C-alpha positions in Angstrom: 98.3 -92.1 89.5 101.6 -90.7 88.1 102.5 -94.2 86.9 99.1 -94.6 85.2 99.5 -91.3 83.4 103.0 -92.1 82.4 101.9 -95.5 80.9 99.0 -93.9 79.1 101.4 -91.2 77.7 103.9 -93.8 76.5 101.1 -95.7 74.8 99.7 -92.6 73.1 103.1 -91.6 71.8 103.8 -95.1 70.6 100.5 -95.2 68.7 101.3 -91.8 67.2 104.7 -93.0 65.9 102.9 -96.0 64.4 100.4 -93.8 62.6 103.0 -91.5 61.3 104.7 -94.3 59.4 101.4 -96.1 58.4 101.6 -96.6 54.6 98.7 -95.7 52.4 96.9 -98.5 50.6 97.1 -98.8 46.8 95.7 -95.8 44.9 92.0 -96.4 44.8 90.9 -93.5 42.5 92.0 -95.0 39.2 88.7 -94.8 37.5 88.2 -91.0 37.6 87.9 -91.0 33.8 84.4 -92.6 34.1 83.0 -89.6 36.0 81.1 -86.8 34.3 82.1 -83.3 35.1 79.3 -83.0 37.7 80.2 -86.4 39.3 83.9 -85.3 39.5 82.7 -82.2 41.3 80.7 -84.3 43.8 83.7 -86.6 44.4 85.9 -83.5 44.9 83.5 -82.0 47.4 83.3 -85.3 49.4 87.1 -85.8 49.5 87.8 -82.2 50.1 85.3 -82.1 53.0 86.8 -85.2 54.5 90.5 -84.1 54.4 89.9 -80.4 55.1 91.5 -79.1 58.4 89.6 -80.2 61.5 91.1 -78.9 64.8 89.7 -81.5 67.3 90.9 -79.1 70.0 89.7 -76.0 71.7 90.8 -72.6 70.4 92.7 -71.3 73.5 96.3 -70.4 72.9 98.8 -72.9 74.2 101.4 -70.3 75.3 105.1 -70.1 74.6 105.8 -73.4 76.4 102.6 -75.2 75.3 102.3 -78.3 73.3 99.4 -80.5 72.1 100.4 -83.9 70.7 97.9 -86.6 70.0 96.4 -89.2 67.7 92.9 -88.9 66.3 90.3 -90.7 64.1 87.8 -88.9 61.9 84.9 -90.7 60.2 83.3 -88.7 57.4 80.0 -89.5 55.7 79.6 -87.8 52.3 76.2 -87.1 50.6 74.6 -89.7 48.5 75.8 -88.0 45.3 79.4 -87.8 46.7 79.4 -91.4 47.8 78.0 -92.6 44.4 80.7 -90.7 42.6 83.4 -92.2 44.8 82.0 -95.7 44.3 82.0 -95.1 40.5 85.6 -93.9 40.6 86.6 -97.2 42.1 87.5 -95.7 45.5 86.7 -99.0 47.3 83.9 -97.2 49.1 80.2 -98.0 48.9 77.2 -95.8 49.3 76.9 -96.6 53.1 80.6 -96.4 53.8 82.3 -93.6 55.7 85.8 -92.2 54.9 88.1 -93.0 57.8 91.1 -90.7 58.5 93.8 -91.6 61.0 96.0 -88.7 62.1 99.0 -87.8 64.2 98.4 -84.2 65.4 101.0 -81.7 66.7 100.3 -78.2 67.9 102.8 -75.6 69.4 102.2 -72.3 71.2 104.1 -69.3 70.0 104.4 -65.7 71.4 101.7 -63.1 70.9 98.8 -65.6 71.3 99.7 -67.4 68.0 99.6 -71.2 67.7 100.7 -73.4 64.8 99.8 -77.0 64.1 100.3 -79.8 61.7 99.0 -83.3 61.1 100.1 -86.4 59.2 97.2 -88.6 58.1 96.3 -91.8 56.3 93.0 -92.4 54.4 93.0 -96.1 53.6 89.6 -96.1 51.8 90.9 -93.6 49.2 94.5 -94.9 49.2 96.0 -91.4 50.0 98.1 -89.7 52.6 97.2 -86.2 53.8 99.3 -83.4 55.3 97.7 -80.5 57.1 98.9 -77.2 58.4 97.2 -74.5 60.5 97.9 -71.1 62.1 95.7 -69.7 64.8 95.5 -66.3 66.4 93.6 -65.7 69.7 91.4 -62.7 69.4 90.4 -63.2 73.0 92.1 -65.4 75.6 89.7 -67.6 77.4 89.6 -68.5 81.1 86.9 -69.5 83.6 85.5 -65.9 83.6 85.4 -65.2 79.8 85.2 -67.1 76.6 88.1 -67.6 74.2 87.8 -66.5 70.5 90.3 -67.5 67.8 90.8 -67.0 64.1 92.3 -70.0 62.2 93.6 -70.6 58.7 94.2 -74.2 57.5 95.7 -75.9 54.5 95.7 -79.6 53.6 96.9 -81.6 50.6 96.8 -85.2 49.5 99.9 -87.2 48.6 100.6 -90.7 47.3 98.0 -90.5 44.5 99.0 -90.8 40.8 95.4 -90.1 39.7 94.2 -87.1 41.8 95.8 -83.9 43.0 93.6 -82.2 45.7 94.2 -79.6 48.3 92.0 -77.5 50.6 92.3 -74.0 52.1 90.0 -73.0 55.0 89.4 -70.2 57.4 87.2 -70.2 60.5 86.4 -68.4 63.7 85.7 -70.3 66.9 84.6 -69.7 70.5 85.1 -71.7 73.6 84.4 -71.6 77.4 86.2 -73.4 80.2 84.1 -75.2 82.8 86.5 -77.0 85.2 87.9 -80.0 83.3 85.5 -79.5 80.3 85.9 -77.0 77.5 83.1 -76.9 74.9 83.8 -75.0 71.7 82.2 -74.3 68.3 83.1 -72.6 65.1 82.0 -71.5 61.6 84.1 -71.1 58.5 84.6 -71.7 54.8 86.6 -74.3 52.8 88.0 -73.9 49.3 88.8 -77.2 47.4 91.1 -77.5 44.4 91.2 -80.8 42.6 92.7 -82.1 39.4 92.3 -85.5 37.7 95.9 -86.0 36.7 95.6 -89.0 34.4 92.0 -88.8 33.2 91.9 -88.8 29.4 89.3 -86.1 29.7 91.2 -83.6 31.9 89.0 -82.6 34.8 89.3 -79.8 37.4 87.0 -78.7 40.1 87.1 -75.9 42.7 84.1 -76.3 45.1 83.5 -73.8 47.9 81.9 -75.2 51.0 80.4 -73.8 54.2 81.8 -75.3 57.4 80.3 -75.6 60.9 81.7 -77.6 63.8 81.4 -78.1 67.6 83.3 -80.2 70.1 84.3 -80.7 73.7 87.7 -81.2 75.3 88.2 -83.0 78.5 91.3 -82.2 80.5 92.6 -85.3 82.4 95.8 -83.8 83.9 98.5 -84.1 81.3 96.2 -86.1 79.1 93.2 -84.8 77.2 90.3 -86.3 75.3 88.4 -84.4 72.6 85.3 -85.1 70.6 84.2 -83.1 67.6 81.5 -83.1 64.9 81.9 -81.2 61.7 79.6 -80.3 58.8 81.5 -79.2 55.7 79.3 -78.9 52.6 77.1 -82.0 52.6 79.6 -84.1 54.4 79.2 -84.8 58.2 82.3 -85.9 60.1 82.8 -87.2 63.7 86.2 -87.1 65.3 87.9 -88.3 68.5 91.4 -87.4 69.7 93.6 -88.6 72.6 96.6 -86.6 73.4 99.1 -85.0 75.7 98.4 -81.3 76.3 100.3 -78.8 78.4 
């Protein structure tokens, strides 16, 4: 059993290192100038919702010696209007395509029930890389007798694009409850998106504000953990899966 966990751990960390150095594809948003102001807003909402911070982990504090390191995949399906705007902007996405995000996630427990986290992501369909940061404070530590409640702030920004600058800020509150090896959790929050069409002849900016709802479940497998999460931000629905080492 120890050997199996060790092999799985090495495979997970190897995949994480591969994802962290995965290059973004060529910039795929070079036709933003063709979008109307309304279409640019729809595209900004779709991209912002896809890259906004998604924890894919329960809210309990890790503790001073705690770490959570994993790799995850998120698939985001924007609204028809958002998908149509992205297709028009030459994002190499079509109306029935989802936006795939590949991430390397790292979380660390700190004193006083505070946790911090970061992720490094690649979004091939949009030709961008994304960096994410979070800070979380446990309002109530969870255990088998009582739920855990946490307040989180998140920030993400896209890199590697000459045509679009976009970042998101988010805040949410979440609750979880441990049941043996399973920890279901859910949360609600708000996302602010700031986007800027850098090279459009008609300078475009947009600052959508989006409601956020999410729910997930974490399965503890000894040192390993497997988490599933669904997220609705604005009109975009995302599904995520994460495999990691958690202690």
